[in-house]
NULOSE-920456 format. One line per field, with one value per residue: residue in three letters; x negated, y negated, z of N, C-alpha, C, CB in turn. Coordinates in nm, 4 decimals. Glycine has a CB too. Layout:
REM residues N
rest	(Ala|...) .
n_x	(X|...) .
n_y	(Y|...) .
n_z	(Z|...) .
ca_x	(X|...) .
ca_y	(Y|...) .
ca_z	(Z|...) .
c_x	(X|...) .
c_y	(Y|...) .
c_z	(Z|...) .
cb_x	(X|...) .
cb_y	(Y|...) .
cb_z	(Z|...) .
***
This chain:
REM residues 183
rest	(Met|Arg|Arg|Ile|Thr|Leu|Leu|Thr|Ala|Ala|Ile|Leu|Arg|Pro|Asn|Leu|Glu|Pro|Asp|Thr|Lys|Phe|Gln|Leu|Ala|Trp|Ala|Val|Leu|Arg|Val|Val|Val|Gly|Val|Val|Met|Val|His|Asn|Gly|Leu|Asp|Lys|Leu|Ser|Asn|Ile|Glu|Ser|Phe|Ala|Gln|Ala|Tyr|Val|Glu|Tyr|Ile|Gly|Leu|Pro|Phe|Pro|Ile|Phe|Leu|Thr|Tyr|Ile|Ala|Ala|Phe|Thr|Glu|Leu|Ile|Gly|Ala|Pro|Leu|Val|Ala|Leu|Gly|Leu|Leu|Thr|Arg|Pro|Ala|Ala|Val|Ala|Leu|Phe|Gly|Thr|Met|Cys|Val|Ala|Met|Tyr|His|His|Ile|Leu|Val|Ala|Gly|Phe|Ser|Ile|Pro|Tyr|Leu|Glu|Leu|Ser|Ala|Ile|Tyr|Ala|Ser|Cys|Phe|Leu|Phe|Phe|Thr|Ile|Asn|Gly|Ala|Gly|Ser|Val|Ser|Ile|Asp|Ala|Leu|Leu|Ala|Gln|Trp|Leu|Gln|Lys|Arg|Ala|Leu|Leu|Ala|Gln|Gly|Leu|Gln|Ser|Gln|Phe|Leu|Asp|Asn|Pro|Glu|Gln|Asn|Leu|Ala|Lys|Asp|Glu|Val|Lys|Arg|Val|Gly|Thr|Gly|Val|Glu) .
n_x	(-9.9008|-10.1207|-10.2715|-10.3412|-10.4982|-10.7093|-10.8051|-10.8892|-11.0916|-11.2652|-11.3394|-11.4823|-11.6884|-12.0372|-12.2301|-12.4679|-12.6717|-12.7446|-13.0535|-13.2760|-13.4888|-13.4469|-13.1812|-13.2139|-13.3788|-13.2003|-13.0032|-13.1509|-13.2044|-12.9400|-12.8603|-13.0500|-13.0074|-12.7392|-12.7512|-12.9293|-12.7870|-12.5823|-12.6468|-12.6123|-12.3368|-12.2958|-12.4470|-12.2948|-12.0617|-12.1601|-12.1697|-11.9262|-11.8140|-12.0357|-12.1599|-11.9541|-11.9357|-12.1974|-12.2389|-11.9989|-11.8194|-12.0015|-12.0361|-11.7918|-11.5649|-11.2262|-11.0601|-11.2748|-11.3411|-11.1719|-11.2592|-11.5192|-11.4802|-11.3704|-11.5916|-11.7752|-11.6494|-11.6274|-11.8950|-11.9529|-11.7858|-11.8012|-12.0795|-12.1615|-11.9956|-12.1101|-12.3630|-12.2920|-12.1942|-11.9266|-11.6300|-11.7761|-11.7964|-11.5764|-11.6533|-11.9113|-11.8610|-11.7261|-11.9262|-12.1164|-11.9844|-11.9946|-12.2677|-12.3106|-12.1824|-12.3526|-12.5909|-12.5102|-12.4772|-12.7469|-12.8635|-12.7362|-12.8418|-13.1269|-13.1965|-13.3298|-13.5068|-13.7216|-13.7960|-13.5633|-13.3592|-13.4346|-13.3741|-13.0882|-13.0484|-13.1742|-13.0149|-12.7667|-12.8266|-12.8697|-12.6137|-12.4624|-12.5673|-12.4718|-12.2000|-12.1602|-12.2710|-12.1915|-12.2107|-12.3931|-12.5050|-12.5608|-12.3654|-12.0655|-11.8639|-11.9213|-11.8665|-11.5919|-11.5005|-11.5550|-11.3853|-11.1324|-11.1241|-11.1271|-10.8859|-10.7053|-10.7497|-10.6699|-10.3988|-10.3251|-10.3789|-10.1908|-9.9599|-9.9836|-9.9807|-9.7220|-9.5883|-9.6746|-9.5482|-9.2482|-9.0121|-9.0759|-9.1238|-8.8707|-8.7343|-8.8526|-8.7560|-8.4845|-8.4872|-8.5698|-8.3508|-8.1395|-8.2354|-8.2258|-7.9648|-7.8627|-7.6852) .
n_y	(-3.1602|-3.2083|-3.3690|-3.1895|-3.0133|-3.1851|-3.2504|-2.9981|-2.9516|-3.1579|-3.0705|-2.8416|-2.9381|-3.0100|-3.2409|-3.3742|-3.5174|-3.3514|-3.1978|-2.9997|-2.8403|-2.8884|-2.7976|-2.5262|-2.4464|-2.4978|-2.3092|-2.0727|-2.0905|-2.0777|-1.8195|-1.6528|-1.7128|-1.6365|-1.3612|-1.2500|-1.2991|-1.1167|-0.8816|-0.9477|-0.9407|-0.6685|-0.5611|-0.6407|-0.4898|-0.2358|-0.1661|-0.2554|-0.2887|-0.3169|-0.5461|-0.7321|-0.7397|-0.8185|-1.0626|-1.2182|-1.1994|-1.2855|-1.5598|-1.6474|-1.6473|-1.5771|-1.2620|-1.0759|-0.8488|-0.8784|-1.1337|-1.0644|-0.8960|-1.0879|-1.2626|-1.0817|-1.0074|-1.2574|-1.3079|-1.0917|-1.1350|-1.4109|-1.4634|-1.3252|-1.4757|-1.7307|-1.6688|-1.6065|-1.8490|-1.9125|-2.0499|-2.1911|-2.4050|-2.3633|-2.1046|-2.1557|-2.3380|-2.1753|-1.9867|-2.1583|-2.2197|-1.9670|-1.9531|-2.1712|-2.0837|-1.8702|-2.0126|-2.1499|-1.9338|-1.8460|-2.0675|-2.0607|-1.8197|-1.8419|-2.1066|-2.3990|-2.2547|-2.2154|-1.9729|-1.8135|-1.9717|-2.0258|-1.8724|-1.8749|-2.1502|-2.2261|-2.0881|-2.2159|-2.4798|-2.4501|-2.3603|-2.5815|-2.7679|-2.6577|-2.6776|-2.9535|-3.0357|-2.8518|-2.5835|-2.6373|-2.6960|-2.4627|-2.2385|-2.0505|-2.2074|-2.4605|-2.4102|-2.3504|-2.5984|-2.7677|-2.6524|-2.6882|-2.9670|-3.0367|-2.9217|-3.0718|-3.3266|-3.2825|-3.2262|-3.4738|-3.6332|-3.5349|-3.6050|-3.8861|-3.9353|-3.8624|-4.0580|-4.2857|-4.2838|-4.2617|-4.2754|-4.1372|-3.8846|-3.8283|-3.8099|-3.5781|-3.3934|-3.4063|-3.2996|-3.0391|-2.9477|-2.9682|-2.8006|-2.5529|-2.5233|-2.6064|-2.8366) .
n_z	(11.5646|11.4081|11.5762|11.7790|11.6323|11.5545|11.8100|11.9006|11.7124|11.7884|12.0433|11.9817|11.8232|11.8150|12.0220|11.9470|11.6844|11.3724|11.3470|11.1917|11.3104|11.5836|11.6113|11.5509|11.7640|11.9703|11.9093|11.9485|12.2256|12.3196|12.2332|12.3629|12.6392|12.6607|12.5947|12.7888|13.0167|13.0343|13.1751|13.4417|13.4890|13.4432|13.6520|13.8730|13.8332|13.8636|14.1328|14.2915|14.5542|14.7313|14.6261|14.6581|14.9370|15.0165|14.8863|14.8159|15.0390|15.2305|15.1864|15.2569|15.0926|14.9965|14.9168|14.8218|14.6546|14.4335|14.3408|14.2762|14.0579|13.8840|13.8524|13.7382|13.4948|13.3808|13.3292|13.1595|12.9410|12.8849|12.8482|12.6020|12.4305|12.4518|12.3453|12.0807|12.0061|12.0114|12.1146|12.3030|12.4939|12.6873|12.7773|12.8732|13.0822|13.2626|13.3194|13.4274|13.6632|13.7967|13.8389|14.0048|14.2370|14.2924|14.3453|14.5747|14.7495|14.7645|14.8874|15.1378|15.2347|15.2184|15.2440|15.0867|14.9168|14.6585|14.5119|14.5497|14.4455|14.1875|13.9373|13.9198|13.9178|13.6797|13.4909|13.5518|13.4767|13.1997|13.1185|13.1921|13.0129|12.7687|12.8195|12.8160|12.5659|12.3721|12.1279|11.9279|11.5851|11.4530|11.4748|11.5459|11.6492|11.5335|11.2643|11.2844|11.3809|11.1621|10.9703|11.0946|11.1067|10.8342|10.7600|10.9158|10.8080|10.5461|10.5881|10.6910|10.4709|10.2864|10.4229|10.4322|10.1613|10.1000|10.2470|10.1158|9.8646|9.8864|9.7273|9.4952|9.6013|9.7004|9.4597|9.3552|9.5390|9.4761|9.2171|9.2741|9.4247|9.2394|9.0431|9.1742|9.2261|9.4651|9.6577) .
ca_x	(-9.9874|-10.2460|-10.3485|-10.3972|-10.6059|-10.8225|-10.8580|-10.9634|-11.2144|-11.3538|-11.3926|-11.5782|-11.7977|-12.1498|-12.2464|-12.5895|-12.6893|-12.8170|-13.1945|-13.2900|-13.5727|-13.3783|-13.0640|-13.2607|-13.4215|-13.0759|-12.9405|-13.2327|-13.1751|-12.8037|-12.8574|-13.1293|-12.9377|-12.6191|-12.7842|-12.9884|-12.6895|-12.4883|-12.6813|-12.5588|-12.2024|-12.3086|-12.4943|-12.1815|-11.9695|-12.2217|-12.1321|-11.8377|-11.7947|-12.1554|-12.1792|-11.8503|-11.9696|-12.3244|-12.2402|-11.8736|-11.7771|-12.1034|-12.0149|-11.6611|-11.4560|-11.1223|-11.0440|-11.4090|-11.3478|-11.1067|-11.3481|-11.6345|-11.4354|-11.3582|-11.7271|-11.8358|-11.5911|-11.6667|-12.0302|-11.9518|-11.7156|-11.8511|-12.2179|-12.1655|-11.9351|-12.2140|-12.4649|-12.2367|-12.1543|-11.7820|-11.5641|-11.8930|-11.7731|-11.5026|-11.7337|-12.0230|-11.8144|-11.6979|-12.0553|-12.1738|-11.9187|-12.0496|-12.4047|-12.3019|-12.1533|-12.4768|-12.6839|-12.4587|-12.5132|-12.8916|-12.8920|-12.6947|-12.9300|-13.2688|-13.2208|-13.3687|-13.6257|-13.7266|-13.7881|-13.4254|-13.2733|-13.4922|-13.3035|-12.9507|-13.0557|-13.2048|-12.8910|-12.6670|-12.8674|-12.8429|-12.4696|-12.4161|-12.6062|-12.3781|-12.0683|-12.1572|-12.3100|-12.1376|-12.2961|-12.4878|-12.4531|-12.5817|-12.2745|-11.9299|-11.7873|-11.9426|-11.7901|-11.4499|-11.4738|-11.5502|-11.2639|-11.0172|-11.1235|-11.0828|-10.7430|-10.6324|-10.7589|-10.5846|-10.2607|-10.3060|-10.3744|-10.0605|-9.8587|-9.9931|-9.9378|-9.5754|-9.5423|-9.7068|-9.4531|-9.1280|-8.9131|-9.1197|-9.1028|-8.7265|-8.6974|-8.8952|-8.6616|-8.3598|-8.5104|-8.5716|-8.2144|-8.0598|-8.2876|-8.1873|-7.8197|-7.8271|-7.6539) .
ca_y	(-3.0484|-3.2630|-3.4159|-3.0713|-2.9644|-3.2773|-3.2348|-2.8717|-2.9741|-3.2412|-2.9882|-2.7456|-3.0072|-3.0444|-3.3840|-3.4342|-3.5195|-3.2335|-3.1961|-2.8562|-2.7755|-2.8983|-2.7100|-2.3871|-2.4241|-2.4968|-2.1785|-1.9700|-2.1017|-2.0294|-1.6740|-1.5886|-1.7277|-1.5541|-1.2178|-1.2054|-1.3159|-1.0042|-0.7813|-0.9891|-0.8849|-0.5228|-0.5329|-0.6549|-0.3779|-0.1075|-0.1360|-0.3675|-0.3062|-0.3703|-0.6836|-0.8137|-0.7578|-0.8890|-1.1970|-1.2939|-1.2084|-1.3585|-1.7046|-1.6775|-1.6577|-1.4745|-1.1590|-1.0556|-0.7527|-0.9437|-1.2383|-0.9987|-0.8574|-1.2110|-1.3069|-0.9833|-1.0178|-1.3881|-1.2927|-0.9948|-1.1910|-1.5454|-1.4652|-1.3009|-1.5888|-1.8341|-1.6218|-1.6187|-1.9861|-1.9076|-2.1023|-2.2084|-2.4928|-2.2959|-1.9949|-2.2126|-2.3970|-2.0634|-1.9319|-2.2592|-2.1988|-1.8489|-1.9826|-2.2615|-1.9981|-1.7975|-2.1053|-2.1727|-1.8141|-1.8469|-2.1733|-2.0102|-1.7104|-1.8754|-2.2501|-2.4480|-2.1803|-2.2115|-1.8379|-1.7645|-2.0582|-2.0489|-1.8153|-1.9255|-2.2924|-2.2329|-2.0508|-2.3221|-2.5940|-2.4162|-2.3579|-2.7199|-2.8260|-2.6117|-2.7325|-3.0935|-3.0573|-2.7545|-2.4746|-2.6801|-2.6826|-2.3253|-2.1636|-2.0280|-2.3264|-2.5665|-2.3718|-2.3691|-2.7424|-2.8208|-2.6017|-2.7546|-3.1077|-3.0429|-2.8890|-3.1870|-3.4361|-3.2455|-3.2477|-3.6183|-3.6845|-3.4997|-3.6844|-4.0253|-3.9378|-3.8609|-4.1872|-4.3893|-4.2790|-4.1903|-4.2648|-4.0302|-3.7586|-3.8035|-3.7649|-3.4384|-3.3147|-3.3990|-3.2058|-2.9045|-2.9096|-2.9504|-2.6816|-2.4308|-2.5201|-2.6465|-2.9797) .
ca_z	(11.5321|11.3577|11.6921|11.8453|11.5464|11.5684|11.9454|11.9028|11.6357|11.8703|12.1524|11.9264|11.7561|11.9028|12.0468|11.8946|11.5397|11.3248|11.3099|11.1701|11.4124|11.7123|11.6088|11.5593|11.9028|12.0462|11.8847|12.0148|12.3691|12.3420|12.2151|12.4684|12.7677|12.6556|12.5949|12.9158|13.1248|13.0354|13.2765|13.5720|13.4984|13.4555|13.7881|13.9654|13.8131|13.9006|14.2709|14.3263|14.6986|14.7976|14.5819|14.7223|15.0784|15.0338|14.8283|14.8209|15.1799|15.3053|15.1774|15.3136|14.9956|15.0149|14.8137|14.7669|14.5437|14.3194|14.2893|14.2147|13.9232|13.8046|13.8179|13.6477|13.3612|13.3278|13.2745|13.0494|12.8255|12.8573|12.7995|12.4570|12.3597|12.4440|12.2508|11.9456|11.9769|11.9898|12.2353|12.3889|12.6095|12.7952|12.8321|12.9484|13.2082|13.3535|13.3627|13.5164|13.7928|13.8648|13.8817|14.1208|14.3525|14.3215|14.4109|14.7097|14.8270|14.7892|14.9851|15.2689|15.2760|15.2304|15.2394|14.9546|14.8765|14.5119|14.4539|14.5509|14.3643|14.0552|13.8227|13.9102|13.8819|13.5360|13.4222|13.5708|13.3940|13.0591|13.0945|13.1985|12.8839|12.6656|12.8524|12.7743|12.4266|12.2784|12.0805|11.8259|11.4489|11.4071|11.5616|11.4964|11.6884|11.4347|11.1449|11.3165|11.3916|11.0255|10.9067|11.1557|11.0688|10.6944|10.7587|10.9697|10.7112|10.4334|10.6321|10.7025|10.3341|10.2296|10.4923|10.3883|10.0221|10.1056|10.2974|10.0179|9.7531|9.9309|9.6205|9.4059|9.6719|9.7021|9.3257|9.3442|9.6179|9.3997|9.1069|9.3321|9.4634|9.1186|8.9753|9.2463|9.2402|9.6010|9.6640) .
c_x	(-10.1235|-10.3336|-10.4135|-10.5135|-10.7285|-10.8862|-10.9401|-11.0938|-11.3133|-11.4156|-11.5004|-11.7016|-11.9108|-12.1685|-12.3623|-12.5970|-12.7714|-12.9615|-13.2295|-13.3718|-13.5043|-13.2596|-13.1031|-13.3068|-13.2997|-13.0070|-13.0178|-13.2065|-13.0373|-12.7968|-12.9313|-13.0561|-12.8124|-12.6488|-12.8377|-12.8926|-12.5985|-12.5191|-12.6298|-12.4172|-12.2050|-12.3543|-12.3801|-12.0872|-12.0279|-12.1899|-12.0523|-11.8336|-11.9173|-12.1833|-12.0796|-11.8849|-12.0934|-12.3201|-12.1116|-11.8231|-11.8726|-12.0799|-11.8732|-11.5479|-11.3523|-11.1227|-11.1766|-11.4156|-11.2849|-11.1989|-11.4744|-11.5990|-11.4245|-11.4963|-11.7913|-11.7805|-11.6145|-11.8037|-12.0337|-11.8821|-11.7746|-11.9907|-12.2279|-12.1004|-12.0352|-12.3192|-12.4176|-12.2079|-12.0064|-11.7118|-11.6684|-11.8642|-11.6906|-11.5822|-11.8457|-11.9772|-11.7810|-11.8279|-12.1291|-12.1142|-11.9740|-12.1910|-12.4071|-12.2711|-12.2784|-12.5777|-12.6398|-12.4943|-12.6621|-12.9306|-12.8516|-12.7912|-13.0703|-13.2974|-13.2574|-13.5004|-13.6232|-13.7221|-13.6461|-13.3354|-13.3127|-13.4046|-13.1612|-12.9487|-13.0865|-13.0806|-12.7876|-12.6996|-12.8385|-12.6934|-12.4082|-12.4486|-12.5059|-12.2354|-12.0560|-12.1759|-12.2507|-12.2445|-12.4046|-12.4325|-12.4746|-12.4971|-12.1408|-11.8415|-11.8002|-11.8654|-11.6403|-11.4134|-11.4645|-11.4208|-11.1402|-11.0089|-11.0784|-10.9331|-10.6598|-10.6348|-10.6735|-10.4381|-10.2299|-10.2959|-10.2424|-9.9502|-9.8628|-9.9528|-9.7849|-9.5226|-9.5693|-9.6026|-9.3245|-9.0239|-8.9478|-9.0957|-8.9545|-8.6798|-8.7359|-8.8003|-8.5293|-8.3729|-8.5080|-8.4301|-8.1277|-8.1029|-8.2456|-8.0371|-7.7722|-7.7992|-7.6196) .
c_y	(-3.0983|-3.3102|-3.2997|-3.0166|-3.0537|-3.2671|-3.1068|-2.8857|-3.0569|-3.1622|-2.8938|-2.8126|-3.0386|-3.1958|-3.4478|-3.4247|-3.3994|-3.2656|-3.0477|-2.7871|-2.7754|-2.8032|-2.5627|-2.3542|-2.4147|-2.3614|-2.0665|-1.9720|-2.0438|-1.8770|-1.6043|-1.5953|-1.6403|-1.4058|-1.1734|-1.2210|-1.1946|-0.9064|-0.8190|-0.9363|-0.7342|-0.4837|-0.5418|-0.5354|-0.2441|-0.0686|-0.2542|-0.3935|-0.3675|-0.5138|-0.7755|-0.8418|-0.8454|-1.0339|-1.2745|-1.3087|-1.2963|-1.5092|-1.7451|-1.6950|-1.5484|-1.3750|-1.1237|-0.9582|-0.8132|-1.0489|-1.1797|-0.9523|-0.9794|-1.2583|-1.2125|-0.9976|-1.1551|-1.3775|-1.1967|-1.0476|-1.3264|-1.5485|-1.4306|-1.4129|-1.7032|-1.7935|-1.6367|-1.7636|-1.9940|-1.9461|-2.1299|-2.2935|-2.4254|-2.1823|-2.0496|-2.2742|-2.2872|-2.0030|-2.0296|-2.2447|-2.0791|-1.8761|-2.0821|-2.1829|-1.9199|-1.8886|-2.1341|-2.0550|-1.8155|-1.9541|-2.1284|-1.9050|-1.7599|-2.0247|-2.2916|-2.3855|-2.1606|-2.0692|-1.7804|-1.8433|-2.0634|-1.9990|-1.8699|-2.0741|-2.3100|-2.1975|-2.1633|-2.4434|-2.5691|-2.4188|-2.4972|-2.7921|-2.7870|-2.6592|-2.8747|-3.1087|-2.9596|-2.6581|-2.5193|-2.6518|-2.5437|-2.2350|-2.1428|-2.1474|-2.4375|-2.5364|-2.3916|-2.5174|-2.8055|-2.7790|-2.6724|-2.9013|-3.1238|-3.0172|-3.0073|-3.3036|-3.4078|-3.2684|-3.3963|-3.6805|-3.6547|-3.5823|-3.8290|-4.0378|-3.9395|-3.9970|-4.2999|-4.3963|-4.2076|-4.1740|-4.1492|-3.8944|-3.7253|-3.7530|-3.6186|-3.3477|-3.2979|-3.2982|-3.0637|-2.8587|-2.8831|-2.8232|-2.5524|-2.4196|-2.5586|-2.7953|-3.0213) .
c_z	(11.4858|11.4732|11.7653|11.7646|11.5579|11.7062|11.9563|11.8266|11.7164|11.9847|12.1012|11.8671|11.8540|11.9129|11.9712|11.7432|11.4932|11.2857|11.3051|11.2784|11.5488|11.7178|11.6150|11.7006|11.9946|12.0320|11.9533|12.1651|12.4007|12.3337|12.3285|12.6022|12.7705|12.6657|12.7305|13.0334|13.1399|13.1481|13.4153|13.5929|13.5146|13.5954|13.8895|13.9543|13.8569|14.0444|14.3262|14.4762|14.7654|14.7543|14.6516|14.8677|15.0949|14.9852|14.8546|14.9642|15.2593|15.3002|15.2175|15.2144|15.0197|14.8979|14.7457|14.6490|14.4183|14.2570|14.2273|14.0736|13.8316|13.7597|13.7172|13.5066|13.2988|13.2630|13.1561|12.9243|12.7866|12.7987|12.6508|12.3755|12.3455|12.3415|12.1065|11.9069|11.9439|12.1197|12.3438|12.5114|12.7183|12.8589|12.9196|13.0801|13.3088|13.4067|13.4541|13.6562|13.8668|13.9148|13.9976|14.2475|14.3914|14.3917|14.5539|14.8003|14.8620|14.8910|15.1252|15.3221|15.3067|15.2317|15.0973|14.9108|14.7248|14.4561|14.4517|14.4559|14.2171|13.9401|13.8094|13.8737|13.7334|13.4544|13.4316|13.4838|13.2467|13.0298|13.1053|13.0673|12.7755|12.6929|12.7992|12.6239|12.3265|12.2307|11.9842|11.6876|11.3903|11.4968|11.4926|11.5321|11.5846|11.3063|11.1673|11.3227|11.2531|10.9561|10.9613|11.1152|10.9235|10.6839|10.8080|10.8715|10.5888|10.4686|10.6424|10.5638|10.2676|10.2927|10.4436|10.2421|10.0153|10.1493|10.1990|9.9061|9.7938|9.8206|9.5280|9.4718|9.6825|9.5665|9.3059|9.4210|9.5436|9.2862|9.1592|9.3647|9.3410|9.0473|9.0427|9.2632|9.3790|9.6011|9.8024) .
cb_x	(-9.9233|-10.2193|-10.2586|-10.2895|-10.5594|-10.7774|-10.7437|-10.8791|-11.1832|-11.2775|-11.2800|-11.5112|-11.7470|-12.2791|-12.2652|-12.7103|-12.7567|-12.7442|-13.2877|-13.3529|-13.7088|-13.3319|-12.9815|-13.3753|-13.5160|-12.9824|-12.9313|-13.3840|-13.1824|-12.7079|-12.9194|-13.2682|-12.9002|-12.5440|-12.8874|-13.1159|-12.6054|-12.4916|-12.8321|-12.5598|-12.1217|-12.4071|-12.6066|-12.1047|-11.9298|-12.3730|-12.2587|-11.6971|-11.7622|-12.2772|-12.1645|-11.7141|-11.9923|-12.4335|-12.2636|-11.7669|-11.7695|-12.2420|-12.0434|-11.6713|-11.5105|-10.9825|-10.9435|-11.4990|-11.2764|-10.9737|-11.3857|-11.6817|-11.2996|-11.2869|-11.8142|-11.8116|-11.4422|-11.6675|-12.1251|-11.8842|-11.5653|-11.8494|-12.3025|-12.0967|-11.8088|-12.2797|-12.5006|-12.1096|-12.2366|-11.7367|-11.4565|-12.0053|-11.7033|-11.3711|-11.7922|-12.0946|-11.6908|-11.6144|-12.1426|-12.1490|-11.7700|-12.0496|-12.4862|-12.1939|-12.0358|-12.5380|-12.6943|-12.3055|-12.4784|-12.9676|-12.8182|-12.5543|-12.9357|-13.3441|-13.3326|-13.3801|-13.6334|-13.8521|-13.8782|-13.3691|-13.2750|-13.6263|-13.2995|-12.8762|-13.1627|-13.3222|-12.8336|-12.6599|-13.0162|-12.9006|-12.4015|-12.4809|-12.7485|-12.3808|-12.0443|-12.2645|-12.4561|-12.0749|-12.2124|-12.6228|-12.5177|-12.7353|-12.2546|-11.8709|-11.8342|-12.0931|-11.8191|-11.4161|-11.5838|-11.6721|-11.2517|-11.0243|-11.2632|-11.1598|-10.7153|-10.6922|-10.9044|-10.6079|-10.2358|-10.4216|-10.4869|-10.0318|-9.8801|-10.1356|-9.9947|-9.5255|-9.6088|-9.8449|-9.5163|-9.0658|-8.9044|-9.2693|-9.1652|-8.6498|-8.7647|-9.0389|-8.6377|-8.3219|-8.6446|-8.6592|-8.1507|-8.0733|-8.4376|-8.2539|-7.7687|-7.9397|-7.5408) .
cb_y	(-2.9604|-3.3785|-3.4942|-2.9624|-2.9569|-3.4209|-3.2338|-2.7577|-3.0440|-3.3609|-2.9082|-2.6615|-3.1360|-2.9790|-3.4068|-3.3684|-3.6501|-3.1728|-3.2790|-2.8313|-2.8460|-3.0423|-2.7362|-2.3622|-2.5380|-2.6103|-2.1508|-1.9923|-2.2492|-2.0918|-1.6349|-1.6553|-1.8760|-1.5813|-1.1863|-1.2829|-1.4397|-0.9311|-0.7621|-1.1421|-0.9218|-0.4683|-0.6307|-0.7856|-0.3699|-0.1142|-0.1071|-0.3406|-0.1722|-0.2821|-0.6943|-0.7440|-0.6221|-0.8153|-1.1881|-1.2258|-1.0681|-1.3258|-1.7527|-1.7981|-1.6489|-1.5407|-1.2057|-1.0067|-0.6199|-1.0089|-1.3353|-0.8789|-0.7847|-1.3225|-1.3165|-0.8406|-0.9889|-1.4956|-1.2438|-0.8673|-1.2052|-1.6254|-1.3679|-1.1696|-1.6374|-1.8575|-1.4753|-1.5371|-2.0423|-1.7656|-2.0020|-2.2700|-2.6199|-2.2416|-1.9082|-2.3175|-2.4870|-1.9549|-1.8981|-2.4021|-2.1815|-1.7270|-2.0375|-2.3696|-1.9010|-1.7406|-2.2366|-2.1941|-1.6855|-1.8698|-2.3039|-1.9519|-1.6034|-1.8128|-2.2899|-2.6012|-2.0430|-2.2809|-1.7443|-1.7711|-2.1969|-1.9828|-1.6639|-1.9030|-2.3637|-2.1374|-1.9206|-2.3638|-2.6233|-2.2775|-2.2634|-2.7937|-2.7801|-2.4594|-2.7300|-3.1720|-3.0514|-2.8247|-2.3705|-2.6104|-2.7850|-2.2844|-2.2364|-1.8970|-2.3773|-2.5825|-2.2251|-2.3013|-2.8123|-2.7724|-2.4501|-2.7432|-3.1695|-2.9412|-2.7648|-3.2302|-3.4588|-3.0985|-3.1792|-3.6829|-3.6263|-3.3508|-3.6784|-4.0793|-3.8161|-3.7508|-4.2182|-4.3638|-4.2089|-4.2627|-4.3962|-4.0472|-3.7648|-3.9310|-3.8528|-3.4210|-3.3808|-3.5377|-3.2349|-2.9009|-3.0191|-3.0725|-2.6877|-2.4269|-2.3840|-2.6109|-3.0146) .
cb_z	(11.4247|11.2599|11.7882|11.8644|11.4005|11.5426|12.0484|11.8432|11.5021|11.9258|12.2196|11.8206|11.6906|11.8517|12.1924|11.9560|11.4958|11.2060|11.4130|11.0365|11.4225|11.7375|11.4835|11.4592|11.9502|11.9993|11.7338|11.9858|12.4145|12.2400|12.0796|12.4802|12.7928|12.5291|12.4855|12.9438|13.1002|12.9013|13.2815|13.5842|13.3762|13.3509|13.8269|13.9373|13.6681|13.8816|14.3594|14.2758|14.7639|14.7673|14.4289|14.7134|15.1455|14.9609|14.6798|14.7348|15.2437|15.2511|15.0360|15.3930|14.8517|15.0282|14.7091|14.8749|14.5813|14.3635|14.4010|14.3007|13.9305|13.8864|13.9440|13.6993|13.3670|13.4395|13.3827|13.0942|12.8555|12.9818|12.8802|12.4254|12.4334|12.5830|12.2792|11.9344|11.8620|11.9417|12.2876|12.3107|12.5650|12.7420|12.7186|12.8647|13.1842|13.2816|13.2408|13.4612|13.7738|13.7703|13.7642|14.0979|14.3214|14.1914|14.3313|14.7068|14.7479|14.6581|14.9474|15.2607|15.1679|15.1187|15.3383|14.9549|14.9502|14.4631|14.5312|14.6919|14.4202|14.0472|13.8344|14.0429|13.9666|13.5000|13.4817|13.7193|13.4133|13.0250|13.1929|13.3188|12.8443|12.6565|13.0050|12.8475|12.4163|12.1602|12.0146|11.8446|11.3594|11.4114|11.6956|11.5548|11.8253|11.4042|11.1073|11.4502|11.4745|10.9442|10.9277|11.3077|11.0890|10.6086|10.8456|11.1045|10.6696|10.3932|10.7673|10.7824|10.2521|10.2485|10.6453|10.4091|9.9449|10.2019|10.4299|9.9586|9.6318|10.0477|9.5410|9.3690|9.8111|9.7407|9.2186|9.3961|9.7543|9.3439|9.0366|9.4587|9.5497|9.0251|8.9688|9.3825|9.2065|9.7025|9.5717) .
***
């Protein structure tokens, strides 16, 4: 259990050292990208069939309506998670995937035309950044990582304390059993 807690803390912990100005800029980027991404999911849901036909079918993916719903809900759920800095890496990797599909569509439609690729490439770059680096220290992920790490260290400290003095701990167990009448 301690390993899972430490692993979860490591996944949530940001990669870069804390510098107040940098961390604030990082948080602003995360919030802005997350908030402005939400409308993409809403646009997909506003007319599922036409989006599925124009985008998903066009690039040859199977189950276009189903995949349109998946993309829409990925953007509607993942973008606010990125903005909040909660479960940022999983949300960002999912959003990075939707933006890679969007870039692929734009390349098929217009080649490597910058006006078509521009927005999805910027989004993809931002989500790749958050996938690699996490949410930053001004985030819910950072608070969760600190809490999980303290919890794991406390559990490790209690475990090592038990292992350091096994005779004393056995004596305490004997006192508990005798005191409760259990033998």
